[in-house]
MIDOSE-1310 file (N, C-alpha, C; in nm, 2 decimals, decimal comma, always signed):
residues 83
mdfa	+0,83/+20,37/+7,08/+0,81/+20,22/+7,11/+0,91/+20,19/+6,98; +1,00/+20,09/+7,02/+1,07/+20,02/+6,91/+1,02/+19,87/+6,85; +0,99/+19,90/+6,71/+0,91/+19,78/+6,67/+1,02/+19,69/+6,60; +1,14/+19,72/+6,62/+1,26/+19,62/+6,54/+1,25/+19,51/+6,61
ytee	+1,31/+19,40/+6,51/+1,32/+19,25/+6,59/+1,45/+19,27/+6,68; +1,47/+19,20/+6,75/+1,58/+19,17/+6,83/+1,67/+19,07/+6,77; +1,80/+19,08/+6,82/+1,89/+18,97/+6,75/+1,82/+18,82/+6,82; +1,78/+18,81/+6,92/+1,69/+18,67/+6,97/+1,59/+18,63/+6,87
desl	+1,53/+18,75/+6,81/+1,40/+18,71/+6,71/+1,45/+18,69/+6,61; +1,59/+18,75/+6,54/+1,62/+18,72/+6,41/+1,67/+18,58/+6,42; +1,73/+18,54/+6,52/+1,80/+18,40/+6,54/+1,69/+18,30/+6,53; +1,57/+18,31/+6,60/+1,49/+18,23/+6,62/+1,44/+18,19/+6,48
rtel	+1,39/+18,33/+6,41/+1,33/+18,33/+6,27/+1,43/+18,25/+6,18; +1,55/+18,26/+6,17/+1,66/+18,19/+6,10/+1,65/+18,05/+6,15; +1,65/+18,01/+6,27/+1,66/+17,85/+6,30/+1,52/+17,79/+6,27; +1,41/+17,86/+6,26/+1,27/+17,79/+6,20/+1,28/+17,79/+6,08
tdwl	+1,32/+17,92/+6,01/+1,30/+17,89/+5,86/+1,40/+17,78/+5,80; +1,53/+17,77/+5,87/+1,61/+17,65/+5,83/+1,54/+17,52/+5,83; +1,46/+17,51/+5,98/+1,42/+17,38/+6,00/+1,30/+17,35/+5,91; +1,22/+17,47/+5,84/+1,07/+17,42/+5,80/+1,15/+17,40/+5,66
dthl	+1,27/+17,46/+5,57/+1,30/+17,44/+5,48/+1,36/+17,31/+5,46; +1,41/+17,26/+5,57/+1,46/+17,07/+5,55/+1,33/+17,02/+5,53; +1,25/+17,00/+5,65/+1,12/+16,93/+5,69/+1,04/+16,97/+5,61; +0,96/+17,09/+5,58/+0,85/+17,10/+5,50/+0,85/+17,05/+5,37
dall	+0,96/+17,09/+5,31/+0,99/+17,07/+5,17/+0,94/+16,90/+5,15; +0,99/+16,85/+5,22/+1,03/+16,67/+5,26/+0,87/+16,63/+5,25; +0,78/+16,69/+5,36/+0,66/+16,68/+5,37/+0,56/+16,72/+5,27; +0,57/+16,77/+5,19/+0,52/+16,86/+5,07/+0,54/+16,76/+4,99
aewa	+0,65/+16,73/+4,92/+0,70/+16,62/+4,82/+0,62/+16,47/+4,86; +0,60/+16,42/+4,97/+0,55/+16,33/+5,02/+0,38/+16,34/+4,96; +0,30/+16,44/+5,03/+0,19/+16,48/+5,00/+0,19/+16,49/+4,84; +0,27/+16,55/+4,75/+0,24/+16,56/+4,63/+0,24/+16,43/+4,55
adhg	+0,32/+16,33/+4,60/+0,32/+16,19/+4,53/+0,19/+16,12/+4,56; +0,14/+16,17/+4,68/+0,01/+16,08/+4,67/-0,12/+16,16/+4,61; -0,10/+16,28/+4,59/-0,20/+16,37/+4,53/-0,21/+16,41/+4,41; -0,07/+16,36/+4,32/-0,05/+16,40/+4,22/+0,03/+16,55/+4,21
ddnd	+0,08/+16,58/+4,10/+0,13/+16,73/+4,10/+0,05/+16,84/+4,07; -0,04/+16,87/+4,13/-0,14/+16,95/+4,13/-0,11/+17,09/+4,20; -0,01/+17,06/+4,30/+0,05/+17,20/+4,38/-0,06/+17,26/+4,45; -0,17/+17,17/+4,50/-0,27/+17,23/+4,60/-0,27/+17,16/+4,73
hrda	-0,21/+17,23/+4,82/-0,18/+17,15/+4,94/-0,26/+17,21/+5,04; -0,39/+17,27/+5,01/-0,48/+17,30/+5,13/-0,53/+17,24/+5,21; -0,56/+17,11/+5,19/-0,57/+16,98/+5,25/-0,51/+16,86/+5,20; -0,40/+16,87/+5,21/-0,32/+16,73/+5,16/-0,34/+16,58/+5,22
aapa	-0,33/+16,64/+5,35/-0,36/+16,50/+5,43/-0,50/+16,47/+5,42; -0,57/+16,53/+5,34/-0,71/+16,46/+5,34/-0,70/+16,32/+5,26; -0,80/+16,23/+5,28/-0,81/+16,09/+5,21/-0,82/+16,10/+5,06; -0,71/+16,04/+5,01/-0,67/+16,02/+4,84/-0,67/+15,88/+4,83
gggi	-0,53/+15,83/+4,83/-0,54/+15,68/+4,77/-0,54/+15,59/+4,90; -0,50/+15,66/+5,02/-0,49/+15,57/+5,15/-0,59/+15,59/+5,22; -0,68/+15,66/+5,21/-0,81/+15,65/+5,30/-0,79/+15,77/+5,44; -0,87/+15,74/+5,51/-0,88/+15,82/+5,64/-0,76/+15,77/+5,75
mhai	-0,73/+15,65/+5,73/-0,63/+15,61/+5,84/-0,51/+15,67/+5,79; -0,47/+15,66/+5,65/-0,37/+15,73/+5,60/-0,33/+15,88/+5,62; -0,44/+15,94/+5,63/-0,46/+16,07/+5,65/-0,42/+16,12/+5,78; -0,47/+16,02/+5,87/-0,45/+16,05/+6,05/-0,29/+16,01/+6,06
errr	-0,26/+15,89/+6,01/-0,10/+15,89/+6,04/-0,01/+15,98/+5,98; -0,06/+16,04/+5,85/+0,03/+16,13/+5,81/+0,03/+16,27/+5,90; -0,07/+16,31/+5,95/-0,07/+16,42/+6,06/-0,03/+16,36/+6,17; -0,02/+16,25/+6,22/+0,06/+16,23/+6,35/+0,20/+16,22/+6,33
awqr	+0,26/+16,18/+6,20/+0,39/+16,19/+6,17/+0,43/+16,32/+6,15; +0,37/+16,43/+6,10/+0,40/+16,56/+6,11/+0,41/+16,62/+6,26; +0,31/+16,59/+6,34/+0,35/+16,62/+6,48/+0,44/+16,58/+6,52; +0,48/+16,44/+6,50/+0,61/+16,37/+6,56/+0,74/+16,44/+6,54
rlvs	+0,76/+16,48/+6,40/+0,81/+16,59/+6,34/+0,87/+16,72/+6,41; +0,72/+16,77/+6,46/+0,74/+16,91/+6,50/+0,81/+16,87/+6,65; +0,75/+16,78/+6,71/+0,79/+16,76/+6,86/+0,94/+16,74/+6,88; +0,98/+16,65/+6,77/+1,12/+16,59/+6,78/+1,24/+16,71/+6,72
grra	+1,19/+16,81/+6,65/+1,24/+16,92/+6,62/+1,22/+17,05/+6,70; +1,15/+17,03/+6,82/+1,13/+17,12/+6,92/+1,05/+17,24/+6,85; +0,94/+17,21/+6,79/+0,87/+17,29/+6,68/+0,71/+17,31/+6,73; +0,70/+17,24/+6,84/+0,56/+17,21/+6,90/+0,57/+17,27/+7,01
aitw	+0,46/+17,35/+7,04/+0,47/+17,42/+7,22/+0,59/+17,48/+7,24; +0,65/+17,56/+7,14/+0,80/+17,63/+7,13/+0,79/+17,70/+7,30; +0,67/+17,76/+7,32/+0,70/+17,84/+7,44/+0,68/+17,80/+7,58; +0,68/+17,64/+7,57/+0,63/+17,59/+7,70/+0,79/+17,56/+7,76
pekl	+0,78/+17,58/+7,90/+0,91/+17,61/+7,95/+0,97/+17,47/+8,00; +1,11/+17,46/+7,99/+1,16/+17,34/+8,02/+1,17/+17,28/+8,14; +1,15/+17,39/+8,23/+1,12/+17,34/+8,39/+0,99/+17,28/+8,41; +0,89/+17,29/+8,28/+0,78/+17,23/+8,34/+0,76/+17,12/+8,23
gwq	+0,87/+17,06/+8,19/+0,86/+16,92/+8,11/+0,92/+16,91/+7,96; +0,92/+17,06/+7,94/+0,94/+17,04/+7,77/+1,11/+17,03/+7,75; +1,14/+16,93/+7,67/+1,27/+16,88/+7,65/+1,31/+16,93/+7,55
């Protein structure tokens, strides 16, 4: 059995890593601004300065980023509506 990654696997890994490098760093910077510079992001969307509604909107915004970047439900077939 060959456990090596295929060229397609490596391509997806690179694409995802690049996307996360761009988007996740910005998100973590936003969270750090709200929660101080403690580098503790275990539950960075938890209420701090903005309360629960701020936390909910932050999570929704991240989900919108994932969807717009085609990073949510990545295995959903285009023929079933994923675009």
